[in-house]
C-alpha positions in Angstrom: 88.6 -33.2 -66.7 87.9 -33.3 -63.0 84.3 -34.2 -62.3 82.0 -31.9 -60.3 82.3 -32.3 -56.6 79.2 -32.3 -54.1 79.8 -30.4 -51.0 78.6 -33.6 -49.2 81.4 -35.8 -50.6 83.2 -37.4 -47.8 86.6 -37.3 -49.2 86.3 -33.5 -50.0 85.0 -32.9 -46.5 88.1 -34.7 -45.2 90.2 -32.6 -47.3 88.6 -29.3 -46.4 88.9 -30.4 -42.8 92.7 -30.6 -43.3 92.8 -27.3 -45.0 91.1 -25.8 -42.1 93.7 -27.2 -39.7 96.4 -25.7 -41.8 94.7 -22.5 -41.9 94.6 -22.5 -37.9 98.4 -23.4 -38.0 99.3 -20.5 -40.3 97.2 -18.4 -37.9 99.4 -19.3 -35.1 102.7 -19.6 -36.7 102.8 -16.6 -39.0 102.6 -13.9 -36.4 104.9 -15.8 -34.2 107.5 -15.8 -36.8 107.1 -12.1 -37.6 107.4 -11.0 -33.9 110.2 -13.5 -33.0 112.5 -13.8 -35.7 113.8 -17.2 -34.8 115.7 -19.3 -37.4 113.4 -21.5 -39.4 114.1 -25.2 -39.3 114.1 -27.4 -42.3 111.1 -29.3 -41.3 109.2 -26.0 -40.8 110.2 -25.0 -44.4 108.8 -28.3 -45.8 105.5 -27.7 -43.8 105.1 -24.5 -45.2 105.4 -25.9 -48.7 102.8 -28.5 -47.5 100.4 -25.7 -46.7 101.1 -23.7 -50.0 100.3 -27.2 -51.8 97.0 -27.8 -50.0 95.8 -24.3 -50.5 96.7 -24.6 -54.2 94.7 -27.7 -54.6 91.9 -26.1 -52.7 91.6 -23.5 -55.2 91.7 -26.0 -58.1 88.7 -28.0 -56.3 86.9 -24.8 -55.7 86.5 -24.3 -59.4 84.8 -27.8 -59.6 82.8 -27.7 -56.5 79.0 -27.5 -56.8 77.7 -24.6 -55.0 74.3 -23.0 -54.3 72.8 -21.0 -57.1 69.4 -19.6 -56.9 68.3 -22.0 -54.1 69.7 -25.1 -55.8 73.1 -26.8 -56.3 74.5 -25.5 -59.4 76.0 -28.0 -62.0 77.0 -25.3 -64.6 80.8 -25.0 -64.6 80.6 -21.6 -66.1 78.5 -20.1 -63.3 80.5 -22.1 -60.6 83.8 -20.4 -62.0 82.1 -16.9 -62.0 80.9 -17.0 -58.5 84.0 -18.2 -57.3 86.2 -15.5 -59.2 83.8 -13.0 -57.9 84.1 -14.3 -54.3 86.7 -15.9 -52.6 89.4 -16.4 -55.4 91.4 -13.3 -54.7 91.7 -14.0 -51.0 92.5 -17.8 -51.8 95.1 -16.7 -54.2 97.0 -14.1 -52.1 96.9 -16.7 -49.2 98.5 -19.4 -51.5 101.3 -17.3 -53.0 104.7 -18.5 -51.6 106.2 -15.1 -50.9 109.0 -16.5 -48.9 110.2 -18.5 -52.0 110.2 -15.3 -54.1 112.8 -13.7 -51.8 116.4 -14.2 -52.1 117.3 -17.2 -49.8 114.8 -19.1 -47.9 113.2 -16.5 -45.5 114.6 -13.1 -46.1 113.8 -10.6 -43.3 112.0 -8.2 -45.9 109.5 -10.9 -46.8 108.4 -12.2 -43.4 105.6 -9.7 -43.2 104.2 -10.7 -46.7 103.2 -14.1 -45.3 100.5 -12.3 -43.2 98.5 -12.6 -46.5 98.0 -16.2 -45.6 95.8 -15.1 -42.5 93.3 -13.8 -45.1 92.0 -17.3 -45.3 90.8 -17.1 -41.7 87.9 -15.2 -43.0 86.8 -18.5 -44.6 87.1 -20.1 -41.3 85.0 -17.5 -39.7 82.4 -18.0 -42.2 82.3 -21.7 -41.5 82.1 -21.2 -37.8 79.0 -19.1 -37.8 76.4 -20.6 -35.6 73.6 -21.0 -38.5 76.1 -23.1 -40.5 76.9 -25.7 -37.7 74.2 -28.0 -38.3 75.0 -28.2 -42.1 78.6 -28.8 -41.4 78.9 -30.7 -38.2 75.4 -32.1 -37.9 74.4 -30.2 -34.9 71.1 -31.9 -34.3 70.6 -32.2 -30.5 69.3 -29.6 -28.1 72.2 -27.7 -26.5 74.7 -28.4 -29.2 74.3 -25.1 -30.7 74.9 -23.2 -27.5 77.8 -25.6 -26.6 79.2 -25.2 -30.1 79.0 -21.5 -29.9 80.9 -21.6 -26.7 83.5 -23.8 -28.1 84.0 -21.7 -31.2 84.1 -18.5 -28.9 86.8 -20.2 -26.8 88.8 -20.9 -30.0 88.6 -17.5 -31.3 89.5 -15.9 -28.0 92.4 -18.1 -27.6 93.7 -17.2 -31.2 93.1 -13.6 -30.6 95.0 -13.7 -27.3 97.9 -15.1 -29.2 97.7 -12.3 -31.7 97.6 -9.7 -29.1 100.6 -11.3 -27.2 102.5 -11.1 -30.5 101.6 -7.4 -30.8 102.8 -6.7 -27.2 106.2 -8.4 -28.2 106.4 -6.1 -31.3 105.7 -3.0 -29.1 108.8 -4.0 -27.0 106.8 -5.2 -24.0 109.2 -8.2 -23.4 112.8 -8.3 -22.7 114.6 -9.1 -25.7 117.6 -10.5 -23.9 115.7 -13.5 -22.7 114.9 -16.6 -24.8 112.2 -16.6 -27.5 110.0 -18.9 -25.4 110.2 -16.8 -22.2 109.4 -13.6 -24.0 106.3 -15.3 -25.4 105.1 -16.7 -22.2 105.5 -13.2 -20.6 103.6 -11.6 -23.4 100.8 -14.3 -23.2 100.6 -13.9 -19.3 100.2 -10.2 -19.7 97.4 -10.7 -22.3 95.5 -12.9 -20.2 95.8 -11.0 -17.0 94.9 -7.8 -19.1 91.8 -9.3 -20.8 90.4 -10.7 -17.8 90.8 -7.3 -16.0 92.8 -9.0 -13.2 96.2 -7.5 -14.2 98.7 -7.8 -11.2 100.9 -4.8 -12.2 104.0 -6.9 -12.6 104.2 -6.3 -16.2 103.3 -2.5 -17.0 103.2 -0.4 -20.1 106.0 2.0 -20.3 105.8 3.9 -23.9 102.8 5.7 -25.2 101.9 3.1 -27.5 102.1 0.4 -25.0 99.8 2.4 -22.9 97.3 2.9 -25.6 97.5 -0.9 -26.5 96.8 -1.7 -22.9 93.8 0.4 -22.7 92.4 -1.1 -25.9 93.0 -4.7 -24.3 91.1 -3.6 -21.2 88.0 -2.3 -23.1 88.1 -5.5 -25.3 88.3 -7.7 -22.1 85.5 -6.1 -20.6 83.3 -6.7 -23.8 84.4 -10.4 -23.9 83.4 -10.6 -20.1 80.0 -9.5 -20.9 79.6 -11.7 -23.9 80.6 -14.9 -21.9 78.2 -14.2 -19.2 75.4 -13.7 -21.7 76.4 -17.0 -23.5 76.5 -18.9 -20.3 73.1 -17.8 -19.2 71.6 -18.6 -22.7 73.3 -22.0 -22.4 71.7 -22.7 -19.1 68.3 -21.5 -20.2 68.6 -23.9 -23.3 69.6 -26.7 -21.1 66.4 -26.4 -19.1 64.0 -25.8 -22.0 63.3 -29.3 -23.1 63.3 -30.6 -19.4 60.8 -27.9 -18.2 58.3 -28.7 -21.0 58.7 -32.4 -19.9 58.1 -31.5 -16.3 55.0 -29.3 -17.3 53.6 -32.2 -19.3 54.0 -34.5 -16.2 52.2 -31.8 -14.0 49.4 -31.6 -16.5 48.9 -35.3 -16.6 49.1 -35.6 -12.9 46.2 -33.0 -12.6 44.3 -34.9 -15.3 44.7 -38.2 -13.5 43.4 -36.7 -10.2 40.5 -35.0 -11.8 39.4 -38.0 -14.0 40.3 -40.4 -11.3 42.3 -42.6 -13.7 43.3 -45.9 -12.3 46.9 -46.3 -11.1 47.9 -48.9 -13.6 46.8 -46.9 -16.5 48.5 -43.8 -15.0 51.8 -45.8 -14.9 51.4 -46.7 -18.5 50.8 -43.3 -19.6 53.9 -42.1 -17.5 56.1 -44.7 -19.0 55.1 -43.5 -22.5 55.9 -40.0 -21.9 59.2 -41.1 -20.2 60.0 -43.0 -23.4 59.2 -40.0 -25.6 61.5 -37.8 -23.4 64.5 -40.3 -23.3 64.3 -41.3 -26.9 63.4 -37.9 -28.6 63.8 -35.3 -25.9 60.3 -34.7 -25.9 59.9 -33.7 -29.6 56.7 -34.9 -31.6 57.7 -36.2 -35.1 54.1 -35.6 -36.4 54.3 -31.8 -35.5 57.8 -31.4 -36.7 56.8 -32.9 -40.1 53.6 -31.0 -40.3 55.5 -27.7 -40.0 57.5 -28.3 -43.1 56.7 -27.4 -46.6 55.2 -30.3 -48.4 58.4 -30.8 -50.7 60.5 -31.0 -47.7 58.2 -33.2 -45.7 58.1 -35.8 -48.7 61.8 -35.6 -49.0 62.4 -36.4 -45.2 59.6 -39.3 -45.2 61.1 -40.6 -48.5 64.6 -40.7 -46.8 63.4 -42.4 -43.7 61.0 -44.9 -45.4 62.2 -45.5 -49.0 63.9 -48.7 -48.3 61.1 -50.4 -46.3 58.5 -49.3 -48.8 60.4 -50.8 -51.7 60.8 -54.2 -49.7 57.0 -54.7 -50.3 56.6 -57.0 -53.2 53.6 -55.0 -54.6 55.5 -51.7 -54.5 58.5 -53.0 -56.3 57.0 -52.2 -59.8 55.8 -48.8 -58.4 57.4 -45.7 -60.1 59.4 -43.0 -58.4 56.2 -40.5 -58.3 54.2 -43.2 -56.6 56.8 -43.9 -54.0 57.1 -40.4 -53.1 53.3 -39.9 -52.8 53.3 -43.2 -50.7 56.2 -41.8 -48.4 54.4 -38.4 -47.8 51.2 -40.2 -46.6 52.9 -42.4 -44.1 51.8 -41.7 -40.5 54.0 -42.2 -37.5 52.7 -44.1 -34.3 54.3 -45.6 -31.3 53.2 -48.8 -29.4 54.3 -49.7 -26.0 55.5 -53.2 -24.8 52.5 -55.7 -24.7 50.3 -53.4 -27.1 48.4 -55.1 -29.8 49.1 -53.6 -33.1 46.9 -55.9 -34.9 44.2 -58.1 -33.4 42.7 -61.1 -35.1 39.2 -60.7 -36.6 39.5 -56.9 -36.7 38.7 -55.2 -40.0 41.9 -54.5 -41.9 42.3 -50.9 -42.8 46.1 -50.2 -42.8 49.4 -51.8 -43.3 52.5 -51.2 -41.0 56.2 -50.4 -41.4 58.4 -51.0 -38.4 61.0 -48.0 -38.1 62.3 -49.0 -34.7 61.6 -51.8 -32.1 60.4 -55.4 -32.2 56.9 -56.9 -32.8 55.6 -60.6 -32.6 53.3 -62.6 -34.8 51.3 -64.8 -32.6 49.3 -68.0 -33.0 46.0 -68.6 -31.3 47.5 -70.2 -28.4 50.3 -67.4 -28.0 53.0 -69.1 -29.6 55.5 -66.6 -31.5 55.4 -67.5 -35.2 57.6 -64.7 -36.5 59.4 -61.5 -35.3 59.3 -58.2 -37.0 62.3 -55.9 -36.5 63.7 -52.6 -37.9 62.8 -52.2 -41.7 60.1 -55.0 -41.6 56.4 -54.6 -42.8 53.1 -56.5 -42.1 49.4 -56.1 -42.9 50.1 -55.2 -46.7 47.0 -57.5 -47.7 44.9 -55.1 -45.9 45.4 -52.5 -48.8 44.1 -54.8 -51.3 41.6 -57.2 -49.6 38.8 -56.2 -47.4 38.9 -59.0 -45.0 39.3 -59.4 -41.1 42.8 -59.9 -39.8 44.0 -63.2 -39.7 46.6 -63.1 -36.8 47.6 -61.1 -33.7 50.7 -59.0 -33.8 52.2 -57.6 -30.5 54.7 -55.0 -29.7 57.6 -56.6 -27.6 59.1 -53.2 -26.7 58.7 -49.7 -27.5 57.8 -49.9 -31.2 57.9 -46.9 -33.6 56.1 -47.6 -36.8 54.7 -45.9 -39.8 51.3 -46.8 -41.1 49.5 -46.5 -44.6 45.8 -46.2 -44.4 43.8 -48.1 -46.9 41.5 -45.1 -47.9 44.8 -43.2 -48.8 46.1 -46.0 -50.8 42.8 -46.3 -52.8 43.0 -42.7 -53.5 46.5 -43.0 -54.8 45.5 -46.0 -57.1 43.1 -43.8 -58.8 46.0 -41.5 -59.7 48.2 -44.2 -60.9 46.0 -46.5 -63.0 48.9 -48.4 -64.6 50.2 -49.4 -61.3 46.7 -50.6 -60.2 46.5 -52.8 -63.4 50.0 -54.3 -62.5 49.0 -54.8 -58.9 45.7 -56.6 -59.9 47.5 -59.2 -62.1 50.0 -59.8 -59.3 47.4 -60.2 -56.6 45.4 -62.6 -59.0 48.5 -64.6 -59.6 49.0 -64.7 -56.0 45.5 -65.9 -55.1 45.7 -68.6 -58.0 49.0 -69.8 -56.4 47.3 -69.9 -53.0 44.3 -71.9 -54.4 46.6 -74.2 -56.2 48.6 -74.9 -53.1 45.3 -75.6 -51.2 44.2 -78.0 -53.9 47.5 -79.9 -53.9 47.5 -80.2 -50.1 44.0 -81.6 -50.0 45.0 -84.1 -52.7 48.0 -85.4 -50.8 45.7 -85.7 -47.7 43.2 -87.8 -49.6 
């Protein structure tokens, strides 16, 4: 039995991408073959069989694809099958039936039109290219990407529709049948483009009543497209400036604040550098605000995804259960340190530990010598969660350093919720202290 497939499975996504390409191929080739009854070469016949084969395999996979049911991915095969049979199955089946093989001969004239059923799969492609699905299917996660993607898919659909309209013009006798198939299609697509853009030159004109009605329909359609394009371009330009305008407004507010409070020039430059870094690295977004607006369950899942690995690197947390790890992740707070900032100063009271998300930090000796370097995924200051004693060393940010920190008061509160972990941790810390004392005694004996 085929195991259930996750929609996020890389192999499935690759297969589905190929299926979508074959859908597009069918949408272009099927109307062309109907309007221009050219002889089908053998390689094109083989390609048709490949299309049918991929569509058939896709139907089989759909019966094993985990889908959303009542807000979560469903693992019940019966429910998956029922949802598919009530939904896309009929369309997929009609698009997969090889009508051309059911006719006498490879492609009899009476069965060419039946291949139009294959275009029914375009409804799936239309669903896939809806803008609210872009972020899920193509990871649209940057500002402007949705607007640009909207225009790209709009251009795709207009190109495809223009192709269909050109084929319709050929079927209405708008092209000279005595000319070659290539020339007929070029004349038809030329007429379609000039009519849709409302700049028709009059060198190709409708003659029959049906051609005139068809032309008027295209003119109205072209006007609607023109308005849609202008509206989307305006929206795109507005989206382009949104983040930048927010950044410029923030800088103006800072300048007014500097002037009002007479902030020293050196401090002004450091503040401006900080906001420039936030703009360049994050397009001005505030991670704390983004996370705070999410429901607690989603916020926990996001922070767990970002920080699970570095949390589990800490020795004292390796024995922690999944529930405690989730609670720890949900209480991590983000912070940014600029180059040269002291993240930890020797002698200060230890009240938090740090996890480096991005950047570099250095452990410094009393004379400024670099003793160790902390990079992405590193952690330091973990003893602050257990022992109330001053910091033993300085740690300085080498460049812009994005970190998460866990407060001791938060950790103490979590320990009360997980007494088993507290007992295990106390045993571990007691053993660690005993080892440190033993090492100190051995070292003093060797000195004596």
